[in-house]
C-alpha positions, 0 to 999 in steps of 0.5 A, a space after each residue: 499500500 505504501 508503495 503503491 501511494 508512493 507512485 501516485 504521489 510521483 505521477 501526480 507531481 509529474 503532471 504538467 500545472 497550468 497556472 492561469 495567465 493575469 488579467 492585462 489592464 492597460 492604463 491610458 492618460 496624462 499626467 494624471 495617469 502617469 502621477 510621480 511615474 509610471 513604475 512609482 507606485 504611488 500613481 494609480 495604475 499601480 494603487 490598483 495593482 497592489 488592490 487588485 493583486 496578482 491575477 491582474 497585471 497592471 501597466 502604467 502608459 500614462 503620457 503628461 501634458 498629452 492629448 485626445 485630439 489628432 490636432 492637439 499640441 501634444 497629440 498621445 496619438 505621437 507617442 510610444 506608449 500609443 504602439 505600446 499599448 498595442 503590443 500589449 494587447 490587453 483584456 482591459 482598456 482604463 482610458 482616461 484623457 481629455 483634460 490637456 485638450 480644454 486648453 483653448 489652445 486644443 479646443 479650437 477642435 472641439 468638434 473632433 474631440 469625438 471622432 479622435 477618441 472614437 478612433 481612438 479606442 477602434 484602433 486599441 481594440 483591434 489589437 485587444 481579445 474579442 471578449 477585450 473591454 474598454 473603459 472610459 473615464 469620466 476625468 476628475 473635476 478641475 477645480 481651478 484653471 490651471 497651466 492653461 487647462 481650463 474648469 469650465 470646458 472640462 467640467 461642463 461641456 467634455 463631460 456631456 461629449 464623454 458619456 456620448 462617447 462612451 455610449 456611441 463606441 458601446 464601452 462602460 464609463 467609470 465616473 471619477 469626477 464625484 468622488 473628488 467633486 467636493 474634494 478639493 483638498 485634494 487636488 492642490 494644483 486644482 488638477 493633479 490628484 495627490 497621493 490620497 486623491 489617486 488612491 481613491 480613483 485607484 479604488 473606484 477604478 478597481 471596484 468597476 472592474 471587479 463587478 
């Protein structure tokens, strides 16, 4: 009997172990996504990685100062990260762009914002699994004009456009405006959340992904 048990144990140990690959999440955005650095643990994507655990692989593709608009001053389209996201072939895409588009020189092309957003989503989706999910983020509020970023455009005009983009693209929306709407204390410069604010963002996005 002992020999049989030992033989069975040896057989079981010899079987291949199939471990499930982590679910890949790409976070696309500007300086609010990039945070203190793409690999900095305080950035919202890496705070989200800590919340979600090892069954997910979260990568930060944020690039400071970048626009969604192709005709913006610094389009995300032209950055290496745009191709890197496609090469990553994420299972889940979280995209939060638009804040820098509210600058006057960029918002002059506001009529192109919706189509450019839809085109970017379509390009990324072409490199995702068929059952991949896209989350369009309603950006955090702008509590005061700064760096050329315009609160009125962000908090009024653009929010309505993003709701329309979500519907037109068949994506899902994650609202980061509401959790920070009355928390100007967490946006010291009126635009960028501090570490606590980034943590609130990370928790909200993680919660939406887990639903």
